[in-house]
C-alpha positions as CSV (number, residue, x, y, z in Angstrom):
1,F,110.4,-32.6,60.1
2,F,111.5,-32.8,56.5
3,F,110.2,-36.1,55.2
4,F,110.8,-37.5,51.6
5,E,109.1,-39.8,49.3
6,N,108.7,-40.5,45.5
7,I,106.0,-40.5,43.0
8,F,106.0,-40.2,39.2
9,Q,103.3,-37.6,38.4
10,H,103.6,-34.1,39.9
11,Q,100.7,-31.5,40.2
12,W,101.4,-27.8,39.9
13,K,100.0,-26.0,42.4
14,T,100.0,-22.5,44.1
15,I,102.6,-22.5,46.7
16,H,103.9,-20.0,49.2
17,I,107.7,-19.9,48.9
18,V,110.2,-18.9,51.6
19,Q,114.0,-18.7,51.8
20,M,116.6,-18.3,54.1
21,L,117.8,-14.9,52.6
22,P,115.7,-11.7,53.0
23,C,114.9,-9.1,50.3
24,I,115.7,-11.2,47.3
25,F,114.8,-10.0,43.9
26,F,114.0,-12.7,41.2
27,Y,113.8,-12.8,37.3
28,F,111.4,-15.3,36.2
29,H,110.4,-17.6,33.4
30,H,106.8,-18.3,34.1
31,L,105.0,-21.8,33.1
32,P,102.3,-21.3,31.0
33,G,99.0,-21.4,32.8
34,S,100.7,-21.9,36.2
35,E,101.2,-19.8,39.5
36,I,104.8,-21.3,39.4
37,A,107.8,-19.5,37.9
38,V,111.4,-21.1,37.2
39,Y,114.2,-19.1,38.5
40,E,117.8,-19.6,37.2
41,G,116.8,-22.8,35.3
42,D,116.0,-25.1,38.5
43,I,114.3,-23.3,41.3
44,L,110.5,-23.2,41.6
45,L,109.0,-20.0,42.8
46,R,105.6,-18.3,43.0
47,R,104.6,-16.0,39.9
48,G,105.9,-12.5,40.5
49,R,108.8,-10.3,39.2
50,R,110.0,-9.9,42.8
51,S,109.9,-11.6,46.1
52,A,111.0,-10.8,49.7
53,I,112.0,-13.7,51.5
54,N,111.5,-14.5,55.2
55,C,114.3,-16.7,56.6
56,E,112.9,-18.1,59.6
57,S,109.7,-19.8,58.0
58,C,111.8,-21.5,55.2
59,L,113.7,-23.8,57.5
60,W,112.6,-27.4,58.1
61,P,112.0,-27.7,61.9
62,K,114.3,-29.6,64.5
63,S,113.0,-32.5,66.5
64,Q,113.6,-32.4,70.4
65,D,116.8,-34.3,69.8
66,G,118.3,-31.6,67.5
67,L,117.8,-33.4,64.3
68,V,116.2,-32.3,60.9
69,K,114.5,-35.5,59.9
70,I,114.1,-36.2,56.4
71,S,112.7,-39.4,54.5
72,P,114.4,-40.7,51.5
73,G,111.7,-43.2,50.0
74,P,110.1,-45.4,48.8
75,F,111.2,-44.2,45.3
76,L,108.6,-46.4,43.5
77,F,109.2,-45.1,40.0
78,L,113.0,-45.1,40.0
79,A,115.3,-47.8,38.8
80,E,117.6,-49.5,41.3
81,T,120.6,-47.7,40.2
82,E,119.0,-44.3,40.4
83,R,117.7,-45.1,44.2
84,S,121.2,-46.2,45.0
85,W,122.5,-42.8,43.6
86,I,120.1,-40.8,45.5
87,A,120.6,-42.8,48.8
88,D,124.5,-42.3,48.4
89,A,123.9,-38.5,48.1
90,L,121.6,-38.0,50.9
91,Q,123.6,-40.4,53.3
92,E,126.6,-38.0,52.9
93,I,124.3,-35.0,54.0
94,S,123.1,-37.3,57.0
95,T,126.7,-38.1,57.9
96,L,128.0,-34.6,57.9
97,T,125.2,-32.7,59.2
98,C,122.2,-32.8,61.7
99,V,119.9,-33.1,58.6
100,Q,118.9,-36.8,58.9
101,F,117.0,-39.0,56.4
102,V,114.3,-41.1,57.8
103,N,111.3,-43.2,56.5
104,R,108.0,-41.3,56.3
105,T,105.1,-42.7,58.3
106,T,102.0,-40.3,58.5
107,E,104.0,-36.9,58.2
108,T,102.1,-34.4,56.2
109,D,105.1,-32.3,55.3
110,Y,107.7,-34.2,53.3
111,V,109.5,-34.3,49.9
112,Y,109.4,-36.8,47.2
113,V,111.5,-37.2,44.1
114,E,110.0,-37.5,40.9
115,R,111.8,-38.4,37.6
116,G,111.4,-35.4,35.4
117,Q,112.5,-34.1,32.3
118,S,114.9,-31.4,34.0
119,C,116.5,-30.9,37.5
120,W,114.6,-28.6,39.7
121,S,113.4,-28.0,43.4
122,Y,111.2,-25.5,45.3
123,F,113.0,-23.2,47.7
124,G,112.9,-24.2,51.4
125,K,110.1,-25.9,53.1
126,I,106.7,-25.1,51.4
127,G,104.5,-27.4,53.4
128,G,102.5,-30.5,52.5
129,R,104.0,-33.0,49.6
130,Q,107.0,-31.1,48.1
131,A,108.7,-32.2,44.9
132,V,112.3,-32.6,43.8
133,G,113.0,-33.2,40.1
134,L,115.8,-35.3,39.0
135,V,116.5,-36.6,35.6
136,K,118.9,-39.4,34.9
137,N,121.0,-38.0,32.1
138,G,121.9,-34.6,33.9
139,C,121.4,-34.7,37.6
140,M,122.0,-38.1,39.1
141,D,125.6,-37.3,40.0
142,K,125.8,-37.2,43.8
143,G,126.7,-33.5,43.8
144,A,123.9,-32.6,41.4
145,I,121.3,-34.5,43.7
146,Q,122.6,-32.6,46.7
147,H,122.6,-29.4,44.7
148,E,118.7,-29.6,44.4
149,M,118.2,-31.0,48.0
150,N,120.1,-27.9,49.1
151,H,117.7,-25.6,47.5
152,A,115.0,-27.7,49.3
153,L,116.7,-26.9,52.5
154,G,116.8,-23.1,51.8
155,F,120.1,-22.4,49.9
156,I,120.6,-20.3,46.7
157,H,123.2,-20.5,44.0
158,E,126.6,-19.7,45.3
159,Q,127.2,-17.2,42.4
160,A,124.0,-15.4,43.3
161,R,125.5,-14.2,46.6
162,S,125.6,-10.6,47.4
163,D,129.3,-10.4,47.5
164,R,129.9,-12.3,44.3
165,D,131.3,-9.6,42.3
166,R,134.7,-9.7,44.3
167,F,135.0,-13.2,43.4
168,V,133.6,-13.9,39.8
169,K,133.0,-11.9,36.5
170,I,129.5,-12.5,35.0
171,M,130.0,-12.4,31.1
172,W,126.5,-11.1,30.4
173,E,127.1,-10.8,26.7
174,H,127.1,-14.6,26.5
175,I,124.3,-15.4,28.9
176,V,120.8,-16.9,28.2
177,A,118.4,-14.3,29.7
178,G,116.9,-14.9,33.1
179,N,120.0,-16.3,34.7
180,F,122.9,-15.0,37.2
181,G,120.6,-12.8,39.4
182,K,122.4,-11.5,42.3
183,M,120.6,-11.6,45.7
184,N,120.8,-9.3,49.0
185,S,122.1,-12.4,51.0
186,K,123.4,-12.9,54.5
187,N,125.8,-15.5,53.3
188,L,125.9,-16.8,57.0
189,G,129.3,-15.2,57.6
190,L,131.0,-17.9,55.6
191,P,133.5,-17.3,52.7
192,Y,132.7,-17.4,49.0
193,D,133.0,-21.2,47.7
194,Y,134.2,-21.6,44.3
195,S,134.0,-25.5,45.0
196,S,130.5,-25.4,46.3
197,V,127.9,-28.0,44.8
198,M,125.7,-24.7,44.5
199,H,128.2,-23.0,42.0
200,Y,127.4,-22.9,38.4
201,G,130.1,-24.1,36.0
202,A,132.2,-21.9,33.7
203,Y,129.8,-22.5,30.6
204,D,126.4,-22.9,32.2
205,F,123.5,-21.1,30.4
206,S,125.8,-19.8,27.6
207,S,124.1,-18.3,24.5
208,T,127.4,-18.7,22.6
209,P,128.9,-22.0,22.3
210,G,132.3,-22.2,23.7
211,K,132.1,-19.0,25.5
212,A,132.3,-18.9,29.3
213,T,129.4,-17.2,31.2
214,I,131.0,-16.9,34.5
215,V,135.0,-16.4,35.1
216,P,136.6,-16.6,38.6
217,V,138.7,-13.6,39.7
218,P,141.5,-12.7,39.9
219,D,142.4,-16.2,39.0
220,P,140.3,-17.5,36.0
221,S,141.9,-21.0,36.2
222,I,140.0,-21.8,39.5
223,P,137.8,-24.8,38.9
224,I,134.0,-24.1,39.5
225,G,130.8,-26.1,38.9
226,Q,131.9,-29.5,40.5
227,R,129.2,-32.1,41.3
228,E,131.2,-34.7,43.1
229,G,129.8,-33.9,46.5
230,L,129.4,-31.6,49.0
231,S,132.4,-29.2,49.6
232,N,133.6,-28.5,53.2
233,L,131.9,-25.1,53.1
234,D,128.7,-26.8,51.9
235,V,128.7,-28.8,55.2
236,A,129.6,-25.8,57.1
237,K,126.6,-23.9,55.6
238,I,124.1,-26.5,56.4
239,N,125.5,-27.1,60.0
240,K,125.3,-23.3,60.7
241,L,121.9,-22.5,59.0
242,Y,120.3,-25.2,60.9
243,K,122.4,-24.7,64.2
244,C,123.8,-28.2,64.1
245,N,126.3,-29.4,66.8
246,C,128.3,-31.1,64.3
247,C,132.2,-31.2,64.1
248,S,132.5,-32.3,60.3
249,Y,135.1,-31.7,57.5
250,V,135.4,-32.6,53.9
251,L,138.9,-33.1,52.4
252,P,138.7,-32.9,48.5
253,K,142.4,-32.6,47.6
254,S,144.4,-35.5,46.1
255,K,146.8,-35.5,49.2
256,G,146.8,-33.6,52.5
257,S,147.1,-34.1,56.2
258,F,144.5,-33.5,59.1
259,S,144.8,-34.0,63.1
260,S,142.6,-33.8,66.1
261,V,141.5,-30.7,67.5
262,N,144.1,-28.7,69.4
263,Y,147.0,-31.2,68.4
264,P,149.7,-31.5,69.8
265,S,148.0,-30.1,72.9
266,P,145.2,-32.3,74.3
267,Y,141.9,-32.8,72.4
268,P,138.7,-31.6,74.2
269,N,136.7,-33.6,76.5
270,N,133.1,-35.1,75.1
271,S,134.1,-34.4,71.5
272,S,133.0,-36.1,68.3
273,C,134.5,-35.3,64.9
274,L,134.3,-36.6,61.3
275,W,136.5,-36.3,58.4
276,L,135.4,-37.4,54.9
277,I,138.4,-37.8,52.4
278,R,137.2,-37.7,48.9
279,I,139.7,-37.7,46.1
280,R,139.3,-38.2,42.2
281,Q,142.2,-40.4,41.7
282,S,141.7,-44.2,42.4
283,K,142.0,-45.3,45.9
284,I,142.9,-43.4,49.1
285,F,146.1,-44.5,51.1
286,L,146.0,-43.4,54.7
287,Q,149.0,-43.2,57.0
288,F,149.2,-42.4,60.9
289,E,152.0,-39.8,61.7
290,A,151.3,-39.6,65.3
291,F,148.7,-41.4,67.5
292,D,148.2,-41.2,71.3
293,L,144.5,-41.6,72.7
294,Q,143.3,-42.7,76.1
295,P,143.5,-46.4,76.3
296,S,140.6,-48.2,77.7
297,S,138.9,-51.7,77.5
298,G,137.2,-52.1,74.1
299,C,138.1,-48.4,73.5
300,S,134.9,-47.5,75.0
301,S,136.3,-44.0,76.0
302,D,138.2,-42.4,73.2
303,Y,138.7,-43.9,69.9
304,I,139.0,-43.6,66.3
305,K,137.1,-45.6,63.6
306,I,137.7,-45.6,59.9
307,Y,135.1,-46.6,57.2
308,N,135.6,-47.8,53.7
309,G,133.3,-45.3,52.2
310,N,131.4,-42.0,52.6
311,S,129.1,-43.0,55.7
312,K,129.1,-44.9,58.9
313,N,127.0,-47.5,57.1
314,S,130.1,-48.3,55.1
315,P,132.3,-51.3,55.7
316,V,134.6,-50.8,58.4
317,L,138.3,-50.6,57.5
318,L,139.8,-50.2,61.3
319,D,137.3,-50.8,64.2
320,K,137.5,-48.6,67.2
321,Y,141.3,-48.2,68.2
322,C,143.0,-46.2,71.2
323,G,146.2,-46.2,73.1
324,K,149.4,-45.6,71.4
325,G,150.5,-46.3,67.8
326,P,152.2,-47.6,65.7
327,L,149.0,-48.3,63.5
328,P,148.9,-49.9,59.9
329,S,148.4,-47.8,56.9
330,L,145.0,-48.2,55.3
331,V,143.8,-48.2,51.7
332,A,140.2,-47.6,50.7
333,S,138.6,-49.6,47.9
334,G,137.4,-46.5,46.3
335,S,137.7,-42.7,46.3
336,T,136.1,-42.0,49.7
337,M,137.1,-42.8,53.3
338,L,135.5,-41.8,56.6
339,V,137.5,-41.1,59.8
340,E,135.4,-40.8,63.0
341,F,137.0,-39.6,66.3
342,A,135.2,-39.6,69.8
343,S,136.3,-38.6,73.3
344,D,134.6,-38.9,76.6
345,E,134.5,-36.7,79.7
346,S,137.7,-38.1,81.4
347,I,141.5,-38.0,80.2
348,T,142.5,-36.3,77.1
349,L,145.8,-36.8,75.3
350,P,147.6,-35.2,72.3
351,G,145.5,-37.1,69.8
352,F,146.6,-37.8,66.1
353,V,148.1,-36.8,62.8
354,M,147.1,-38.6,59.8
355,S,148.3,-38.1,56.1
356,Y,146.7,-39.4,53.0
357,T,147.3,-39.6,49.3
358,F,146.0,-41.5,46.2
359,S,147.1,-44.9,45.3
360,R,147.0,-46.5,41.8
361,F,148.7,-49.8,43.1
362,K,147.2,-52.6,45.0
363,Y,148.1,-52.6,48.7
364,R,146.8,-55.1,51.2
365,N,145.4,-53.7,54.7
366,S,147.3,-55.1,57.4
């Protein structure tokens, strides 16, 4: 179990660090008088120039129901707005992965948030009370909170991957010493992700104002360093590392389309999928291009359900719906919308196709 609470003071202590990636070599900045070293600005590790990491022991264990359970409270020393930001960031992880945030009771291994003067986290599970540091002016964006939580789950920076030199050029002449180390990582068999919340921005840790430290190749115009929220591959990595049985997708573009699995062939039995639409521009406008689900009383068999936000706790835009179209167009009140699809073990039909774009105008949901 991975549990979570908050206190204000942090006590440095000797720790045993583990990580999901083996044979990793670190360059440290040591904290004076401490057994703790800071790696790449926000990762806390034991003193030492190099550390071999064992994947298995760094992971937070699963319960019998297949969930990794984490507690996000009580945040006693944080302002209400800060608590809300953290809860929203963690809820997005809970919605899209098998890592779930639950209230701590008597568990001895857990994580707490402290309001610090910088952003930082330990690597993976270390046992006992485990801190994550967040500062209001710098790491209270949704993606920044998720960045530090991903370190606690056992994830490195994206640009530290073993294959990074195929995708980015490190501008060593402009870099503050101790950053941009490369690791002998497994990478979980998933592609390099420029849009990951774990990726540095182009000017991070620059020793020369206005000079980039990391440049995407072959196209230097590719955006990097976003902190708006988990990318589609961030979600895939969590689900793969923790062997989650989850079908979840993030759709971050300003417009696009998506469909049920196998469309126009029948969707699978006993399936459950989520699509999180997240755009930068104003409100989301959603249209149904095709719709054909098994009809049932109260849509108790196959259905879609749409939420006005990024989780199943968000207000409902369209309650369980099944059968055949047409369906009304929908408009979210903000920049996120969650689409849920579920099917049972009986009849399957072609499913659905939906398209979305952004809207700067006022629409009324039918």
